[in-house]
N, C-alpha and C positions, 0 to 999 in steps of 0.2 A: 504494500500500500504506500502511495506517495505521501510525502510530508504534507502536501496540501489536503489530501483526502483525510489524513489522520487529524489534521487541525480542524477541518470542517466537522468530522465526526465527534471530536472532542467538544466543539461548540454545541452541536446538537444534543449530546449527552448532558452538557451543563444546563441547557434550557429545560430539558425534560426533568432533570433533577430539581431545579428551582421551582418549576411548576408543580412537581410532585409534592414538594414541601408546602407550597402555597395552598394546595387543596386540603391540607390538614389544619389550616389556620382559621381564625376568626378575628373580628375587630378587637376582641378582648386581649388578644395576644400582642397587640401593639398599642398599649395605653399612652405612649408618648406621642402618638400620631392621631390624636382625637380630631374631631371635626373642626376645631378651632385652630389647629396647628398649621404652620406654614406648609409643612410637607403634605398634609392631607389636601390642602387647597391646590398646591402645585400639581399633585397627581390627578386631581379632578380635572384641572385644565388640560393636562397632558393626555390622559387616557380616555376620559369620557367625552370624546369628540368624534365626529364622523370621519375626519381625516386620519387614516391608519398609519401614515408614514411617520408621524412624530413618535408614536409608540415604537415603531420599527427602528428608528434612530437610537433610542435609548436602549432597547434590547440588544442591538448590535454593539453599541458602545460598552455596555456592561459585559457582554461576552468577550469583546476585545480586551478588556481589563483582566478578565479571568485567564485568557490565553497568554497574555504578556503583561506582567506586573508593572513594567515601565511605560506602558501605553497610556497616553493622555488624549482622550477623544476631543477635549475642548481645543487643544492646540494642533492636533493632527488626526482628525477623524479618519481620514483615508489610510492612516498608518496601519490599521488592522486588516487591510484588504477587505472592506465591508461587503462588496458584491460576492466574493467567494464564500465568506463564512455565512452570509445571510442566505443566499440562494442555494448553497451547498450543504447547509446543515440547520441553521436556525429556522428557516421557513418550514422545513419538514417537521421539526419539533412543535412549532406553533400550530401547524395543521393537525398533528396528532392529538393535541390537547384542546382543540376547538377554539383557538384564539383567532379573532378576526385579523387577517393580514393579506397583503398582496405579495406577489412574487418578488417585486423589487422595491418594496415600500421605502426603506431608508434612502435609497439612491434617488427616488422621485422627489424627496424633499430636501436632501442634503445639497443636490445640484452642484456637485464637484467642489463644494466649499470645504476647505481643510479645517478652518477654525469655526467652531460653534460658539458664537458670541452674539451680542446685541445687534451688531451690524448684519449678521446672517439672519437673525430673527426678524429684522425689519422687513415688512412687506410680505412675509409668509402668511398664509391663511389657514386656520385662524392664527393671528399673531400671538394670542395668549398661549396657545399650545406650543408655539416655537420658543417663546420666552420661558415657558415651563421646562422645556428640554434643557436650555442653557442653565437655568437656576438649579434644577435638580441634579444635573451632572456636576455642576460646580460644588454642590453640597457633598456629593459622593467623593469627588476628588480631594476635597479639603478635610474630610473626616478621617479619624483614625480607623484602623481595621475593624474594630468592634462596631462602631456606629455605622461604618460603611456597609457592613454585613446586614445590619438592621434595616437600613435604607433600601438595600437591594431586595431583601426578603419582603419588605412592605410593598415595594413596587410590583413584584410578581404576584403578591396577594391581591392587590388592587386590579391588576391586569386580569387575573383569573376571575375575580368577583364580577368585573365588568362583562367579561365574556358570557357569564351565566345569565345576565340580564338580557343578552341578545339571543342566545340559543333557547332560552326558556320563554321567549315572547310568544304569546298566543295570537295567531292571525285569525281574522274572521273567515269562516268557511262559506263558500257559495256553491249551491247545486245548480249547474247549468240547465237542468231539466225544467226548473221553475221559471226561467226567464228567457226572453227572446235573445237571439244572437246579437242583434244590434244594441240591445240594452246592455248586455255584457261587454260588447265591443266598445261602446262609448265610454263605459266606466274604465275599462282597461286603458284606452287611449288617453283619457283625461288623467288617470293615475300616473302613467309613464311620462306624460308631459310635465306634470308637476313634480314628480320624483324620479328623474332620469338616472340617478346614480352614475354621474359622469358619462352618461350616454349608454351605459350597459343595458338598461332595461328596454329602451326603445329598440335597440339593435336586436335584443333577444326576442322581443315581441314580433318584429318583422320576420326573423328567422323561423319562429314557430308557425307563423301564418303561412309562410311559403312552404314549409315542411308539410303542414296539413294539406295544403292545396295539391302538392305534387307527390304525396306519399305512395299513391297507387300507380304512378307512372315511372318511366325510365329516367326522369329528371331528378337529379340529386341536388340537395340544398347544402352548401358548405359555408363555413366561416362563422356561423351564428354562435358557436360556443367559445370563440376566441376572446381573449381579453381586449377591451376597448383601449387599454393603455399602451398596447403595442402598435407601432405604426406599420402600415402596409409595406413600406419599403424595407424595414428591418426584418419583418416576419415573412417576407416573400409571398404575401397575399396579393391577389389581383384587386381585391376590394374588401369591404367589411363582410359582405355576403355575396355569394355568386352561385349561379346554377350551372350544372354540368350535365351533359348527355354523353354517355359512353366515354367519360373521362375528359371531355372537351368542354371548356367553359363557354357558355352561350350568352348569359346576361350577368352584368356586374352591378352591384348595388352598394352605394355609400349611404349610411344611415346616420343622421346627425340632428340634434336639436340645438345647435349653435349656428351663428352666422357662417355662411360659406364664403370664405375669402379666396382671393386669387392664389394665395399660398396653398390652400387646401387643394385647389385644382392642379397646381404645380406638383404637389406631393402625389396626387393620383397619377399624373403623367409620368412621374419618375418611377413609381411602382409598376405601372403598366409597361413602360419601356424596358425596365430591368428584367422582366420575365417574358417579354415578347407578346404582350396582349394589347398593344395599342389599337388594334383594329376591332376590339370587342366593344359593344355598346355599354355605356356607363350611365346609370340613373341615380341621381341624388334623391333620397327620400327625406324630406325636411319640412320645416314649417314655411310654407310659401309666403305667408304674410310678413314674416320677419327675417328669415334666414337668407333670402336672396335679394334683399332690397338694395344691396350695394353692387349687384351684378346686373348686367344688361340682358336679363333673361326675357326672351320673346316667345310667346306661345309654348312655354315650358321647355325651351331649348336655348343653348348658348354655344357658339363656336369660339373656342379658345385655343390659340396656338395650333390650329389645324385639326383639333379634336372636338367632336360634337359631344357635349354633355347635356343630358336631359334632366328635368326636375319635376317631381310630383310631390303633392302635399302629404305629409305623414298621416294626418287624420283620415283624409279621403282614401288613401291607399289602404290603410288598415281596415277601415269599415267596408270597403269594397270586397276585400279578400274574405272578411268575416262572412259576408253574404253568400260566398261560394262554398263554405265549409259545411260538411255534414254535421249532424248533432254529435256524433261520436268524436269527430275531430275537434269540434268546439270544446267538448268536455275535456279531452286530452290536453288541449292548449291551456285551458284554465288550470288544470292540475299542475302542468309544467311551470307555468308562470308563478303559481302559488309556492311551489317548491323553491324556485329561485329567490323569491322575496323572503322566504323563511331561512335562507342560507345565512350562516354566521357572518359572512362578509358584507351583507346588506345592512345598512345603518338602522338604528332604532327609529330615527325620524321617518325613514321610508316605510318601515313596518307599521308605524303608527298611522302614516298616511294611507296605507292599504286599508286599515280598519275604518278610517274616516270615510273612505269611498265605498266599502263593502259591508260594513257592520250595520245592517238594516235592509229595508226594502230597496230593490233596484227599480 
């Protein structure tokens, strides 16, 4: 086994061990960190937020300290080789223990900044979470070994406790038999528009609709289960979602609920060119009233750098496909979307939003 693999495995073992200890603890085991304490408030700002990356930065920093006693995450965060230890070990341990996390969380918020300080925290969202990272790690680094151990144990206890509020959240249940497809469709569309989860849920809904539509045919729907945080260029995807017949892509779809910029079109062109699919039709599924207002779209189409891009409205697209689904496919779609919203990586705010839309008569 290589030194890198051994190091990553050691990091994974460490996280599993710390979370194993956390599961045996309660608030009474940490009397010095009551609700009025600075540490309690810092960890509330750091952990109990929708943005998972800040938690990931601290988990990675603490693991780096464990692996190398001379490591100082505040002065040289990247000195622990965070991508390797997180993606190669820490992430697996967090997954195994049901802790909400993304595959590259700490890198998404660290943004190649070596020093974690007030300048780094400035402008991060939420800034209170970024500042909590700096202040908590500063406490860890400035404390003697005994207090440091207490701070780290309390951090993992709070992390575990927070994960339980997410995994134990009760979602409202809906029986598709009791309602029309358009009633369910409208609620799902409105829900995903209000709680897009960084674009993941709109993309997933479109993929599920297309899968239901083409399930009995030779057309395959691909890309819908991919992370919305990976770019098409780096992941070698032709688009967010695409259709294939006998292994050949036919239609490419970009799904977004953010304004479509010329850079987004350039990114699409780059991805298509890199894998040889420039001649495939591309359709953006977006909010036509807001997302294309800065583009010269005419009759749902735009010619840009020699490539024709088409645009359709997210709501109208989804509701039109809903009308083509069988009752069984509609029921399956509803179950799949419910399962995704129940996932530990979906925020409490979005789960609560689901209940606002579906807890009661449709």
